[in-house]
N, C-alpha and C positions, 0 to 999 in steps of 0.2 A: 329861647333858642338863640344861639349866637349866629352872627352873619356867616361864620365859617361853616356851620352845620347846614344852613340854608343853601349856601353856595355848593357844597358837596352834594346835597340832595338834588339840586337843580342840574348839576353836571352829570350825575348818575342817571337822572331821568332822561336827559338829552342823549346820552350814550345809548341807553336802552331803546329810545325812540329811533335813533339812526340805525341801530342794528335790526330793529323790527322792520323798518322800511326796506333795508337791504335784503333781509330774509324774504320778504314778500316778493321783491323784484326777482330774486333768484328762483323762487318757486314758480312765478309766472313765466319766466323765461324757460325753465325746464319743462313746464307744461306745454309751452308753445313748440318746443323742439320735439316733444313726444307726439303732439298732434300732427306736426308736419311729417315725422317719420312714419306714423301709422297711415296717414293719407297717401303718402308716396308709396307705401307698401300696397295699399289698395289699388293704386294706379298701376303698379307692376303686375298684380294679379289680373287686372282688366286688360293690360297689354298682352298677356299670354292668352286670354280668352279671345282677343281680337285676332291674334295669329292663328289660333285654333279655327276660328270662323273663316278666315281667309282661305285656309287650307281646304275646308269642306265646301266653301263657295266655288273655289276653283275646280274641285272635283265634280260638283253639281253642274257646272258649266260644260264640262267635258262629257259627263254621263248623267243625263237628266232623270235620275232614279229617285222616286219619292222617298225611299228609305233614307237617302242621304240627308234629307232635310231634318230628320230627327237627330242628326249629329250636331246640328247648329245649336249654339248655346247663348243664353242671355242671363244665366244664373248670377255671374259675378256682377254684371251691369245692374241687375235688380238689387243685389245686396250691397254693393259698394259705390254705386253711381253718385250718391250724394257726397261721399268723401272725395271722390275724384273731381267732382264739380267744384269743390272748394279750392282746387289747385289750378284750374283753368277758367278762363273767362270768355265772354262774348261769343265771337264767331267760332272759335275752336270748340267751345261747349256745344254750340248748335250743330257743328259738323259731326261731333261724336254722337250726339243724341240722334241725329238724322240717320246715321248708319244703323243704329239699333231700332229705330222706327221702321226702316225699310226691311230689316230682318224680321221684325214682328209681322209685317204685312205678308212676307213670304211664308212664315210659319202659320199664319191664319189661313192663307189659301190652302195650305197642306191639310188643315183640319176640315175645311169646307168642301174640298173636292175629293172624289175618289182617286186612288193612286194613278190610274191610267189617264184620267183627265188632267191631273196635276202635272204629270210628266209631259203631256202635250202642251200644257200652258207654259211650263218653264222652258220648253224647247223652242217655242215660237212666240211671236207677238209681244203682248204686254208682259208676260212672265219673263221672257228673255231680256226685255228692256229693264225690268225691275232687278233682275239678277245682275246685269252688267252695272247698273247704278249702285247696287249694294256692294258689289266688288270694289268699285272705285271709292265709295264712301268708307269702306273698311280699310282700304289702303291709306286714305287720308287719316283715319283714326289711328292707325299704326304709327304714322309719322308724329301725330300730336302726342300720343302717349310715350313714344320714344323720347321726345324732347322733355316731357314732364318727369320721366323716371331716370333720366341721366343724372349722374352724381355731379352736380354743378351748383354754384352758389344760387341761392334763392333770394329774391328781394324781400326784405323785412317788411311787415305791415306798417302802415302809417303810425299806429299807436306805439311803435317800438321806441320812439324818442324818449318817452317817460321812463323807459327801462334802462336808460343809459346808453342806448345805441343811437348814434348820431344819424339824423335825417334820412331814414329809409335806405341806408347804404346796403351793400351786399355783404352777406354773412354766410359762411359755409356751415351748414347744419349737419 
């Protein structure tokens, strides 16, 4: 083999290697964008469920009818909560979860008590207090999810530097 053949093979291998690394970086970046888009979509669905629950909680506060409790929903939270949790952290996640824990308590009381006792419970004392707390918690949850679902720049994760994105800056996804 001549030095020219070795050099051309080395250059060709180097070019293929660089293209491979660039291809992997593009695939990882596209996957990250897809992940964020899907999780943000899950947050939007949860936002609508929160609005739905606020409406029925307000109605329940005005008319303490046991049948209204069956209109409350936690289906989206149960299905998509993990995805939404990946978008928010710390205190906000605790506030969102607390709203759903309070809702679960109200729904549990509905299954434990006969309708007339539940209606009395929700209209007075502990039931009324829990209902007011749950309303306030869902109002907070609505604000949190509104901020998450707005179309604004997201902070890139810390590992983004190796993808060619400098130092965790802001990128529009």
